[in-house]
C-alpha positions as protocol buffer text, in pm:
chain_id: "A"
residue {
  index: 1
  type: MET
  ca { x: 12095 y: 28738 z: 15069 }
}
residue {
  index: 2
  type: ARG
  ca { x: 12180 y: 29064 z: 15242 }
}
residue {
  index: 3
  type: ASP
  ca { x: 12460 y: 28896 z: 15438 }
}
residue {
  index: 4
  type: ARG
  ca { x: 12595 y: 28712 z: 15131 }
}
residue {
  index: 5
  type: VAL
  ca { x: 12938 y: 28789 z: 14987 }
}
residue {
  index: 6
  type: VAL
  ca { x: 12906 y: 28813 z: 14608 }
}
residue {
  index: 7
  type: VAL
  ca { x: 13210 y: 28779 z: 14379 }
}
residue {
  index: 8
  type: ILE
  ca { x: 13148 y: 28946 z: 14043 }
}
residue {
  index: 9
  type: ASP
  ca { x: 13186 y: 28702 z: 13755 }
}
residue {
  index: 10
  type: TYR
  ca { x: 13316 y: 28865 z: 13438 }
}
residue {
  index: 11
  type: ASP
  ca { x: 13566 y: 28592 z: 13342 }
}
residue {
  index: 12
  type: ALA
  ca { x: 13851 y: 28737 z: 13548 }
}
residue {
  index: 13
  type: GLY
  ca { x: 14153 y: 28508 z: 13562 }
}
residue {
  index: 14
  type: ASN
  ca { x: 14169 y: 28508 z: 13944 }
}
residue {
  index: 15
  type: LEU
  ca { x: 13793 y: 28465 z: 13995 }
}
residue {
  index: 16
  type: ARG
  ca { x: 13805 y: 28109 z: 14128 }
}
residue {
  index: 17
  type: SER
  ca { x: 14109 y: 28160 z: 14351 }
}
residue {
  index: 18
  type: VAL
  ca { x: 13946 y: 28466 z: 14512 }
}
residue {
  index: 19
  type: ALA
  ca { x: 13623 y: 28270 z: 14564 }
}
residue {
  index: 20
  type: ARG
  ca { x: 13814 y: 27976 z: 14716 }
}
residue {
  index: 21
  type: ALA
  ca { x: 13997 y: 28207 z: 14958 }
}
residue {
  index: 22
  type: LEU
  ca { x: 13668 y: 28361 z: 15068 }
}
residue {
  index: 23
  type: ASP
  ca { x: 13518 y: 28016 z: 15110 }
}
residue {
  index: 24
  type: PHE
  ca { x: 13819 y: 27911 z: 15319 }
}
residue {
  index: 25
  type: VAL
  ca { x: 13757 y: 28198 z: 15564 }
}
residue {
  index: 26
  type: GLY
  ca { x: 13391 y: 28099 z: 15597 }
}
residue {
  index: 27
  type: ALA
  ca { x: 13223 y: 28347 z: 15363 }
}
residue {
  index: 28
  type: SER
  ca { x: 13051 y: 28089 z: 15134 }
}
residue {
  index: 29
  type: PRO
  ca { x: 13056 y: 28340 z: 14846 }
}
residue {
  index: 30
  type: LEU
  ca { x: 12816 y: 28351 z: 14556 }
}
residue {
  index: 31
  type: VAL
  ca { x: 12989 y: 28391 z: 14218 }
}
residue {
  index: 32
  type: SER
  ca { x: 12750 y: 28579 z: 13993 }
}
residue {
  index: 33
  type: ALA
  ca { x: 12718 y: 28809 z: 13692 }
}
residue {
  index: 34
  type: GLU
  ca { x: 12355 y: 28896 z: 13773 }
}
residue {
  index: 35
  type: PRO
  ca { x: 12285 y: 29265 z: 13851 }
}
residue {
  index: 36
  type: ALA
  ca { x: 12014 y: 29155 z: 14097 }
}
residue {
  index: 37
  type: ASP
  ca { x: 12270 y: 28956 z: 14297 }
}
residue {
  index: 38
  type: ILE
  ca { x: 12500 y: 29259 z: 14306 }
}
residue {
  index: 39
  type: ALA
  ca { x: 12217 y: 29481 z: 14427 }
}
residue {
  index: 40
  type: GLY
  ca { x: 12128 y: 29231 z: 14698 }
}
residue {
  index: 41
  type: ALA
  ca { x: 12479 y: 29156 z: 14819 }
}
residue {
  index: 42
  type: GLY
  ca { x: 12588 y: 29202 z: 15176 }
}
residue {
  index: 43
  type: ALA
  ca { x: 12944 y: 29251 z: 15053 }
}
residue {
  index: 44
  type: LEU
  ca { x: 13074 y: 29274 z: 14697 }
}
residue {
  index: 45
  type: VAL
  ca { x: 13415 y: 29163 z: 14564 }
}
residue {
  index: 46
  type: LEU
  ca { x: 13554 y: 29263 z: 14224 }
}
residue {
  index: 47
  type: PRO
  ca { x: 13851 y: 29041 z: 14126 }
}
residue {
  index: 48
  type: GLY
  ca { x: 14066 y: 29092 z: 13820 }
}
residue {
  index: 49
  type: VAL
  ca { x: 14388 y: 29031 z: 13630 }
}
residue {
  index: 50
  type: GLY
  ca { x: 14492 y: 29129 z: 13279 }
}
residue {
  index: 51
  type: ALA
  ca { x: 14428 y: 29434 z: 13064 }
}
residue {
  index: 52
  type: ALA
  ca { x: 14213 y: 29732 z: 13156 }
}
residue {
  index: 53
  type: ALA
  ca { x: 14039 y: 29730 z: 12817 }
}
residue {
  index: 54
  type: ASP
  ca { x: 13937 y: 29364 z: 12855 }
}
residue {
  index: 55
  type: THR
  ca { x: 13809 y: 29426 z: 13208 }
}
residue {
  index: 56
  type: MET
  ca { x: 13597 y: 29725 z: 13110 }
}
residue {
  index: 57
  type: ARG
  ca { x: 13464 y: 29554 z: 12797 }
}
residue {
  index: 58
  type: ASN
  ca { x: 13361 y: 29243 z: 12989 }
}
residue {
  index: 59
  type: LEU
  ca { x: 13191 y: 29448 z: 13261 }
}
residue {
  index: 60
  type: ARG
  ca { x: 13010 y: 29654 z: 12997 }
}
residue {
  index: 61
  type: GLU
  ca { x: 12896 y: 29353 z: 12794 }
}
residue {
  index: 62
  type: ARG
  ca { x: 12744 y: 29197 z: 13106 }
}
residue {
  index: 63
  type: GLY
  ca { x: 12565 y: 29517 z: 13205 }
}
residue {
  index: 64
  type: LEU
  ca { x: 12759 y: 29536 z: 13532 }
}
residue {
  index: 65
  type: ILE
  ca { x: 12906 y: 29886 z: 13527 }
}
residue {
  index: 66
  type: GLU
  ca { x: 12604 y: 30076 z: 13659 }
}
residue {
  index: 67
  type: PRO
  ca { x: 12513 y: 29810 z: 13920 }
}
residue {
  index: 68
  type: ILE
  ca { x: 12870 y: 29833 z: 14057 }
}
residue {
  index: 69
  type: ARG
  ca { x: 12862 y: 30213 z: 14062 }
}
residue {
  index: 70
  type: GLU
  ca { x: 12523 y: 30217 z: 14233 }
}
residue {
  index: 71
  type: TYR
  ca { x: 12629 y: 29961 z: 14492 }
}
residue {
  index: 72
  type: ILE
  ca { x: 12943 y: 30157 z: 14586 }
}
residue {
  index: 73
  type: ALA
  ca { x: 12760 y: 30491 z: 14583 }
}
residue {
  index: 74
  type: ALA
  ca { x: 12523 y: 30348 z: 14844 }
}
residue {
  index: 75
  type: GLY
  ca { x: 12818 y: 30312 z: 15082 }
}
residue {
  index: 76
  type: ARG
  ca { x: 12807 y: 29934 z: 15108 }
}
residue {
  index: 77
  type: PRO
  ca { x: 13103 y: 29696 z: 15173 }
}
residue {
  index: 78
  type: PHE
  ca { x: 13318 y: 29651 z: 14863 }
}
residue {
  index: 79
  type: LEU
  ca { x: 13657 y: 29492 z: 14798 }
}
residue {
  index: 80
  type: GLY
  ca { x: 13855 y: 29533 z: 14475 }
}
residue {
  index: 81
  type: VAL
  ca { x: 14148 y: 29298 z: 14403 }
}
residue {
  index: 82
  type: CYS
  ca { x: 14433 y: 29378 z: 14160 }
}
residue {
  index: 83
  type: MET
  ca { x: 14254 y: 29486 z: 13839 }
}
residue {
  index: 84
  type: GLY
  ca { x: 13954 y: 29530 z: 14065 }
}
residue {
  index: 85
  type: LEU
  ca { x: 14141 y: 29822 z: 14220 }
}
residue {
  index: 86
  type: GLN
  ca { x: 14265 y: 29974 z: 13895 }
}
residue {
  index: 87
  type: ALA
  ca { x: 13917 y: 29964 z: 13741 }
}
residue {
  index: 88
  type: LEU
  ca { x: 13789 y: 30196 z: 14016 }
}
residue {
  index: 89
  type: LEU
  ca { x: 14009 y: 30485 z: 13902 }
}
residue {
  index: 90
  type: GLU
  ca { x: 13938 y: 30729 z: 13622 }
}
residue {
  index: 91
  type: ARG
  ca { x: 14171 y: 30616 z: 13346 }
}
residue {
  index: 92
  type: SER
  ca { x: 14448 y: 30368 z: 13270 }
}
residue {
  index: 93
  type: GLU
  ca { x: 14757 y: 30437 z: 13059 }
}
residue {
  index: 94
  type: GLU
  ca { x: 14719 y: 30082 z: 12934 }
}
residue {
  index: 95
  type: GLY
  ca { x: 14552 y: 30161 z: 12603 }
}
residue {
  index: 96
  type: ASP
  ca { x: 14435 y: 30501 z: 12734 }
}
residue {
  index: 97
  type: GLN
  ca { x: 14134 y: 30318 z: 12876 }
}
residue {
  index: 98
  type: GLU
  ca { x: 13853 y: 30497 z: 13056 }
}
residue {
  index: 99
  type: CYS
  ca { x: 13771 y: 30316 z: 13381 }
}
residue {
  index: 100
  type: LEU
  ca { x: 13483 y: 30333 z: 13629 }
}
residue {
  index: 101
  type: GLY
  ca { x: 13574 y: 30675 z: 13766 }
}
residue {
  index: 102
  type: ILE
  ca { x: 13464 y: 30592 z: 14119 }
}
residue {
  index: 103
  type: LEU
  ca { x: 13789 y: 30711 z: 14278 }
}
residue {
  index: 104
  type: PRO
  ca { x: 14008 y: 31003 z: 14166 }
}
residue {
  index: 105
  type: GLY
  ca { x: 14333 y: 30904 z: 14002 }
}
residue {
  index: 106
  type: ASP
  ca { x: 14476 y: 30702 z: 13718 }
}
residue {
  index: 107
  type: VAL
  ca { x: 14677 y: 30390 z: 13643 }
}
residue {
  index: 108
  type: ARG
  ca { x: 15035 y: 30431 z: 13523 }
}
residue {
  index: 109
  type: ARG
  ca { x: 15299 y: 30196 z: 13386 }
}
residue {
  index: 110
  type: PHE
  ca { x: 15606 y: 30143 z: 13601 }
}
residue {
  index: 111
  type: PRO
  ca { x: 15891 y: 30345 z: 13451 }
}
residue {
  index: 112
  type: ALA
  ca { x: 16192 y: 30161 z: 13318 }
}
residue {
  index: 113
  type: GLN
  ca { x: 16467 y: 30165 z: 13579 }
}
residue {
  index: 114
  type: PRO
  ca { x: 16799 y: 29976 z: 13598 }
}
residue {
  index: 115
  type: GLY
  ca { x: 16767 y: 29655 z: 13796 }
}
residue {
  index: 116
  type: LEU
  ca { x: 16386 y: 29664 z: 13815 }
}
residue {
  index: 117
  type: LYS
  ca { x: 16185 y: 29425 z: 13604 }
}
residue {
  index: 118
  type: VAL
  ca { x: 15838 y: 29502 z: 13475 }
}
residue {
  index: 119
  type: PRO
  ca { x: 15600 y: 29346 z: 13557 }
}
residue {
  index: 120
  type: HIS
  ca { x: 15645 y: 29381 z: 13930 }
}
residue {
  index: 121
  type: MET
  ca { x: 15608 y: 29015 z: 14017 }
}
residue {
  index: 122
  type: GLY
  ca { x: 15659 y: 28843 z: 14350 }
}
residue {
  index: 123
  type: TRP
  ca { x: 15655 y: 28924 z: 14720 }
}
residue {
  index: 124
  type: ASN
  ca { x: 15677 y: 29279 z: 14849 }
}
residue {
  index: 125
  type: THR
  ca { x: 15582 y: 29464 z: 15163 }
}
residue {
  index: 126
  type: ILE
  ca { x: 15285 y: 29687 z: 15236 }
}
residue {
  index: 127
  type: GLU
  ca { x: 15319 y: 29965 z: 15494 }
}
residue {
  index: 128
  type: TRP
  ca { x: 14990 y: 30064 z: 15657 }
}
residue {
  index: 129
  type: ARG
  ca { x: 14930 y: 30437 z: 15695 }
}
residue {
  index: 130
  type: TYR
  ca { x: 14671 y: 30402 z: 15972 }
}
residue {
  index: 131
  type: PRO
  ca { x: 14477 y: 30127 z: 16155 }
}
residue {
  index: 132
  type: HIS
  ca { x: 14183 y: 29977 z: 15967 }
}
residue {
  index: 133
  type: PRO
  ca { x: 13955 y: 29677 z: 16036 }
}
residue {
  index: 134
  type: VAL
  ca { x: 14081 y: 29493 z: 15724 }
}
residue {
  index: 135
  type: THR
  ca { x: 14442 y: 29510 z: 15845 }
}
residue {
  index: 136
  type: GLU
  ca { x: 14376 y: 29395 z: 16202 }
}
residue {
  index: 137
  type: GLY
  ca { x: 14639 y: 29145 z: 16311 }
}
residue {
  index: 138
  type: ILE
  ca { x: 14854 y: 29208 z: 16001 }
}
residue {
  index: 139
  type: PRO
  ca { x: 15171 y: 29399 z: 16093 }
}
residue {
  index: 140
  type: SER
  ca { x: 15279 y: 29692 z: 15883 }
}
residue {
  index: 141
  type: GLY
  ca { x: 15558 y: 29576 z: 15653 }
}
residue {
  index: 142
  type: SER
  ca { x: 15403 y: 29233 z: 15598 }
}
residue {
  index: 143
  type: TYR
  ca { x: 15468 y: 29063 z: 15264 }
}
residue {
  index: 144
  type: PHE
  ca { x: 15200 y: 29020 z: 14997 }
}
residue {
  index: 145
  type: TYR
  ca { x: 15214 y: 28881 z: 14645 }
}
residue {
  index: 146
  type: PHE
  ca { x: 15203 y: 29117 z: 14345 }
}
residue {
  index: 147
  type: VAL
  ca { x: 15176 y: 29068 z: 13967 }
}
residue {
  index: 148
  type: HIS
  ca { x: 15129 y: 29392 z: 13771 }
}
residue {
  index: 149
  type: SER
  ca { x: 15292 y: 29622 z: 13517 }
}
residue {
  index: 150
  type: TYR
  ca { x: 15075 y: 29924 z: 13601 }
}
residue {
  index: 151
  type: HIS
  ca { x: 15024 y: 30088 z: 13937 }
}
residue {
  index: 152
  type: PRO
  ca { x: 14755 y: 30315 z: 14082 }
}
residue {
  index: 153
  type: ALA
  ca { x: 14818 y: 30684 z: 14142 }
}
residue {
  index: 154
  type: THR
  ca { x: 14578 y: 30922 z: 14314 }
}
residue {
  index: 155
  type: PRO
  ca { x: 14589 y: 31295 z: 14393 }
}
residue {
  index: 156
  type: ASP
  ca { x: 14400 y: 31230 z: 14718 }
}
residue {
  index: 157
  type: PRO
  ca { x: 14637 y: 31109 z: 14994 }
}
residue {
  index: 158
  type: ALA
  ca { x: 14336 y: 31041 z: 15219 }
}
residue {
  index: 159
  type: LEU
  ca { x: 14252 y: 30741 z: 14997 }
}
residue {
  index: 160
  type: VAL
  ca { x: 14582 y: 30565 z: 15067 }
}
residue {
  index: 161
  type: LEU
  ca { x: 14563 y: 30293 z: 15333 }
}
residue {
  index: 162
  type: GLY
  ca { x: 14877 y: 30104 z: 15228 }
}
residue {
  index: 163
  type: GLU
  ca { x: 15194 y: 30185 z: 15032 }
}
residue {
  index: 164
  type: THR
  ca { x: 15455 y: 29972 z: 14858 }
}
residue {
  index: 165
  type: GLU
  ca { x: 15798 y: 30052 z: 14717 }
}
residue {
  index: 166
  type: TYR
  ca { x: 15905 y: 29931 z: 14374 }
}
residue {
  index: 167
  type: GLY
  ca { x: 16134 y: 30186 z: 14214 }
}
residue {
  index: 168
  type: LEU
  ca { x: 15880 y: 30440 z: 14336 }
}
residue {
  index: 169
  type: ARG
  ca { x: 15636 y: 30452 z: 14623 }
}
residue {
  index: 170
  type: PHE
  ca { x: 15283 y: 30373 z: 14509 }
}
residue {
  index: 171
  type: PRO
  ca { x: 14947 y: 30329 z: 14685 }
}
residue {
  index: 172
  type: SER
  ca { x: 14895 y: 29954 z: 14703 }
}
residue {
  index: 173
  type: VAL
  ca { x: 14575 y: 29965 z: 14913 }
}
residue {
  index: 174
  type: LEU
  ca { x: 14304 y: 30229 z: 14881 }
}
residue {
  index: 175
  type: ALA
  ca { x: 14016 y: 30286 z: 15122 }
}
residue {
  index: 176
  type: ARG
  ca { x: 13718 y: 30519 z: 15139 }
}
residue {
  index: 177
  type: GLY
  ca { x: 13414 y: 30454 z: 15352 }
}
residue {
  index: 178
  type: TYR
  ca { x: 13324 y: 30085 z: 15322 }
}
residue {
  index: 179
  type: LEU
  ca { x: 13529 y: 30049 z: 15003 }
}
residue {
  index: 180
  type: VAL
  ca { x: 13872 y: 29884 z: 15016 }
}
residue {
  index: 181
  type: ALA
  ca { x: 14084 y: 29788 z: 14716 }
}
residue {
  index: 182
  type: THR
  ca { x: 14424 y: 29623 z: 14697 }
}
residue {
  index: 183
  type: GLN
  ca { x: 14677 y: 29598 z: 14415 }
}
residue {
  index: 184
  type: CYS
  ca { x: 14823 y: 29278 z: 14558 }
}
residue {
  index: 185
  type: HIS
  ca { x: 14665 y: 28933 z: 14549 }
}
residue {
  index: 186
  type: PRO
  ca { x: 14563 y: 28840 z: 14907 }
}
residue {
  index: 187
  type: GLU
  ca { x: 14449 y: 28498 z: 14779 }
}
residue {
  index: 188
  type: LYS
  ca { x: 14814 y: 28426 z: 14686 }
}
residue {
  index: 189
  type: SER
  ca { x: 14964 y: 28582 z: 14998 }
}
residue {
  index: 190
  type: GLY
  ca { x: 14951 y: 28303 z: 15252 }
}
residue {
  index: 191
  type: ARG
  ca { x: 14833 y: 28353 z: 15609 }
}
residue {
  index: 192
  type: ASP
  ca { x: 14826 y: 28732 z: 15602 }
}
residue {
  index: 193
  type: GLY
  ca { x: 14633 y: 28734 z: 15275 }
}
residue {
  index: 194
  type: LEU
  ca { x: 14369 y: 28502 z: 15417 }
}
residue {
  index: 195
  type: ARG
  ca { x: 14351 y: 28716 z: 15729 }
}
residue {
  index: 196
  type: PHE
  ca { x: 14291 y: 29019 z: 15507 }
}
residue {
  index: 197
  type: TYR
  ca { x: 13992 y: 28842 z: 15348 }
}
residue {
  index: 198
  type: ALA
  ca { x: 13863 y: 28723 z: 15686 }
}
residue {
  index: 199
  type: ASN
  ca { x: 13892 y: 29075 z: 15826 }
}
residue {
  index: 200
  type: PHE
  ca { x: 13699 y: 29218 z: 15532 }
}
residue {
  index: 201
  type: VAL
  ca { x: 13419 y: 28964 z: 15568 }
}
residue {
  index: 202
  type: ARG
  ca { x: 13390 y: 29021 z: 15943 }
}
residue {
  index: 203
  type: TRP
  ca { x: 13396 y: 29400 z: 15899 }
}
residue {
  index: 204
  type: ALA
  ca { x: 13123 y: 29382 z: 15636 }
}
residue {
  index: 205
  type: ARG
  ca { x: 12900 y: 29152 z: 15841 }
}
residue {
  index: 206
  type: ASP
  ca { x: 12946 y: 29329 z: 16174 }
}
residue {
  index: 207
  type: GLY
  ca { x: 12894 y: 29676 z: 16031 }
}
residue {
  index: 208
  type: ALA
  ca { x: 13194 y: 29801 z: 16227 }
}
residue {
  index: 209
  type: PRO
  ca { x: 13262 y: 30174 z: 16202 }
}
residue {
  index: 210
  type: VAL
  ca { x: 13472 y: 30317 z: 15922 }
}
residue {
  index: 211
  type: PRO
  ca { x: 13803 y: 30457 z: 16054 }
}
residue {
  index: 212
  type: ALA
  ca { x: 13802 y: 30835 z: 16061 }
}
residue {
  index: 213
  type: ALA
  ca { x: 14098 y: 30842 z: 15820 }
}
residue {
  index: 214
  type: ALA
  ca { x: 13895 y: 30650 z: 15562 }
}
residue {
  index: 215
  type: ALA
  ca { x: 13566 y: 30837 z: 15605 }
}
residue {
  index: 216
  type: ALA
  ca { x: 13414 y: 30948 z: 15278 }
}
residue {
  index: 217
  type: PRO
  ca { x: 13420 y: 31325 z: 15225 }
}
């Protein structure tokens, strides 16, 4: 079990597509809502789409909040996807919702700007700020697929692995220690998205070093 990739099941809308992408890259993931499976995971993936309040309520009702916090606090491989990134921050403007508080920062709605539609939906680029095992073989400026009305913001620039421009520049990939989280949907992002998942799985299983830029304080 210790080498098993576990995808957290809390009825997230992209749960099955994330699991299929991981299966495609050879991870054979276990989809589970059991705290024991989370505790025993070799790598943990938190998917998510939709509202912050729904995400936090579903995690709370299944008794998953503390198991997730404990897993991440132990410095073990973790990947958050879309809402799975936003839930890691302290608070979301969407309903003034308290989130997991694992990473410093909050989630903010894109401001209204001429010519920019909200939600931010479709293909956009991610610029890497430094080399990382999960981005190996994926050039900076590669296109990934996004669907979101709210974006992450953090006061800690050391957390930012990737950035994207949409009326403003926002952190689209966060990293600290063995935690990585992305605002985009790698499972909808073609070859580079699948490579991102494959890189994460390999990094988790091989126990490769954390880049100095992403080392936890």
